[in-house]
C-alpha positions as CSV (number, residue, x, y, z in Angstrom):
1,M,-9.5,1.3,-19.6
2,I,-8.1,1.3,-23.1
3,T,-9.9,4.0,-25.0
4,I,-10.8,3.4,-28.6
5,G,-12.1,6.5,-30.4
6,L,-13.7,4.7,-33.4
7,P,-17.5,4.4,-34.1
8,G,-18.8,1.2,-32.5
9,A,-15.8,1.0,-30.1
10,S,-18.1,0.4,-27.1
11,R,-19.7,-2.6,-29.0
12,A,-16.2,-3.9,-29.9
13,R,-15.1,-3.6,-26.3
14,D,-18.1,-5.5,-25.1
15,I,-17.4,-8.3,-27.7
16,V,-13.8,-8.6,-26.5
17,R,-15.0,-8.6,-22.9
18,Q,-17.5,-11.4,-23.5
19,F,-14.9,-13.4,-25.4
20,N,-12.5,-13.0,-22.5
21,K,-15.2,-13.9,-20.0
22,H,-16.3,-17.1,-21.6
23,L,-13.2,-18.4,-23.5
24,L,-10.0,-16.7,-22.5
25,N,-10.5,-16.4,-18.7
26,P,-11.3,-20.1,-18.1
27,A,-8.0,-21.0,-20.0
28,M,-6.1,-18.3,-18.1
29,L,-7.2,-19.8,-14.8
30,T,-5.2,-22.9,-15.4
31,L,-2.0,-20.8,-15.0
32,A,-3.2,-17.7,-13.0
33,G,-1.5,-17.3,-9.7
34,R,1.4,-19.7,-10.5
35,R,4.9,-18.8,-9.5
36,F,6.3,-17.8,-12.9
37,W,3.1,-16.5,-14.5
38,Y,2.2,-12.9,-14.9
39,A,-1.6,-13.2,-14.1
40,A,-3.0,-13.6,-10.6
41,A,-6.3,-15.1,-9.6
42,I,-8.7,-13.2,-7.4
43,H,-11.2,-15.3,-5.3
44,H,-14.4,-13.5,-4.5
45,I,-18.0,-14.3,-3.4
46,G,-21.0,-13.1,-5.4
47,R,-22.7,-10.3,-3.5
48,R,-26.2,-11.5,-4.3
49,S,-25.8,-15.2,-5.1
50,G,-23.1,-16.2,-2.6
51,T,-21.4,-18.1,-5.4
52,R,-17.7,-18.5,-5.2
53,Y,-15.9,-17.0,-8.3
54,I,-12.3,-16.9,-9.4
55,T,-11.2,-14.2,-11.9
56,P,-7.8,-13.8,-13.6
57,V,-6.3,-10.4,-13.1
58,V,-2.9,-8.7,-13.3
59,A,-1.8,-7.7,-9.8
60,D,1.2,-5.4,-9.4
61,E,2.8,-5.6,-5.9
62,I,3.2,-2.3,-4.2
63,D,4.1,-1.3,-0.6
64,G,1.5,-2.9,1.6
65,G,-0.5,-4.6,-1.1
66,Y,-1.4,-4.8,-4.8
67,L,-2.7,-2.6,-7.6
68,V,-5.0,-4.3,-10.1
69,P,-5.5,-2.5,-13.4
70,L,-9.2,-2.3,-14.5
71,P,-9.1,-2.5,-18.3
72,Y,-12.9,-2.7,-18.5
73,G,-13.5,0.1,-16.1
74,T,-15.2,0.1,-12.8
75,A,-18.6,-1.5,-13.8
76,V,-17.5,-5.1,-13.6
77,D,-19.1,-7.8,-11.4
78,W,-16.0,-9.1,-9.8
79,L,-15.0,-5.6,-8.7
80,H,-18.4,-5.0,-7.2
81,N,-18.2,-8.3,-5.4
82,V,-14.9,-7.5,-3.8
83,Q,-16.1,-4.0,-2.9
84,A,-19.2,-5.4,-1.2
85,A,-17.3,-8.0,0.8
86,G,-14.4,-5.7,1.6
87,H,-11.9,-8.4,1.1
88,A,-10.8,-11.2,-1.2
89,T,-8.1,-13.8,-1.7
90,L,-5.4,-13.4,-4.3
91,D,-3.2,-16.1,-5.7
92,V,-0.1,-14.4,-7.0
93,H,3.3,-15.8,-8.0
94,G,2.8,-19.1,-6.2
95,R,1.4,-17.7,-2.9
96,T,-2.0,-16.9,-1.6
97,V,-2.7,-13.7,0.3
98,T,-5.8,-12.2,1.8
99,V,-6.4,-8.6,0.7
100,T,-8.7,-6.0,2.2
101,D,-9.9,-2.4,1.9
102,P,-10.6,-2.4,-1.9
103,E,-10.2,1.1,-3.2
104,V,-10.6,2.3,-6.8
105,L,-7.9,4.8,-7.8
106,T,-7.4,6.9,-10.9
107,A,-4.2,6.5,-12.8
108,V,-3.0,9.8,-11.4
109,D,-3.1,8.4,-7.9
110,A,-2.1,4.8,-8.7
111,L,0.9,5.1,-11.1
112,P,3.2,6.8,-8.6
113,L,2.7,3.8,-6.3
114,M,4.3,1.3,-8.7
115,P,7.8,0.9,-10.3
116,A,8.4,3.4,-13.2
117,T,8.6,0.6,-15.8
118,R,5.1,-0.7,-14.9
119,A,3.7,2.8,-14.7
120,R,4.9,3.6,-18.2
121,L,3.3,0.4,-19.5
122,W,-0.1,1.2,-18.0
123,Q,0.2,4.8,-19.3
124,L,0.9,3.5,-22.8
125,L,-2.2,1.3,-22.6
126,R,-4.2,4.3,-21.3
127,M,-5.3,2.5,-18.2
128,E,-7.6,4.9,-16.4
129,H,-8.5,3.0,-13.2
130,F,-6.8,0.6,-10.7
131,L,-8.0,-1.3,-7.7
132,R,-5.8,-0.9,-4.7
133,L,-5.9,-3.9,-2.3
134,R,-4.1,-3.9,1.0
135,L,-2.5,-7.0,2.6
136,Q,-4.5,-8.2,5.6
137,T,-2.7,-7.6,8.8
138,Q,-2.1,-10.5,11.1
139,T,-5.0,-11.1,13.5
140,P,-5.0,-13.6,16.4
141,H,-6.2,-17.0,15.3
142,R,-9.7,-17.8,16.4
143,T,-11.5,-21.1,16.1
144,P,-14.8,-20.7,14.4
145,P,-18.0,-22.1,16.0
146,P,-19.0,-25.6,15.1
147,S,-21.4,-24.3,12.4
148,G,-18.4,-23.1,10.4
149,G,-19.0,-19.4,10.9
150,E,-20.7,-16.7,12.9
151,P,-24.3,-17.2,13.9
152,G,-26.5,-16.6,10.9
153,E,-23.5,-16.9,8.5
154,R,-23.5,-19.7,5.9
155,P,-20.9,-22.3,6.7
156,R,-17.5,-21.8,4.9
157,D,-15.7,-24.5,2.9
158,E,-12.0,-24.0,3.7
159,R,-10.8,-26.3,0.9
160,P,-9.5,-24.6,-2.3
161,V,-12.1,-23.8,-4.9
162,A,-12.3,-26.6,-7.4
163,T,-13.8,-26.8,-10.9
164,P,-16.3,-25.9,-12.2
165,L,-14.9,-22.4,-12.1
166,Q,-17.2,-19.5,-12.8
167,P,-15.0,-16.6,-14.1
168,S,-16.4,-13.2,-14.3
169,P,-15.2,-10.2,-16.3
C-alpha cells in the first residue's frame, strides 16, 4: 500500500479508492486483460451474494503463477472473495487462465519472485502486500451433471461475463 504520512491520509486514500471503484475501474475494464495492456482483469464470485464480479488489477507473471500488488491493503472485497473461493479467473495479456491457492505475501517475500525492474518499481511505490496466485494444474476433463454443477451447487453460466459489470476495489 502506498503510505501517506499526512493528516487525513486515510480519508484521502478512501476517497481515491471510491473514485477508482465507481469511475476509473469501469473504464479500465474495457481494456483490462487485452494483449498489449498493462492491466489484467480478475473474475471472482461474491462470497455472500454469489454475484459475479470483475476487477481490474496489475498481475506480474512469475514462475508458476502471478503476483498482484495490493495498493489498498488486504481489507478489500475482491481479495476476500478470491480467498474464500480459493480460485479465480484472470484475463491477462490476451489470454485467460485459472488461478488457485491465493496467498497474501509481504513485499519482503514477494519482491524476490519477480524481475528486478518490477521489484524496484513496487519498492519505490512502497507496496507492502501482494497476492500470489498459482496457475491451475491440468486436471482431467469431466462433464458436469445436467444441472450444470455438483449436487446442491448453483448452475454455472459458462459464457463470458457480460455487462453490466460490477467492479469492486
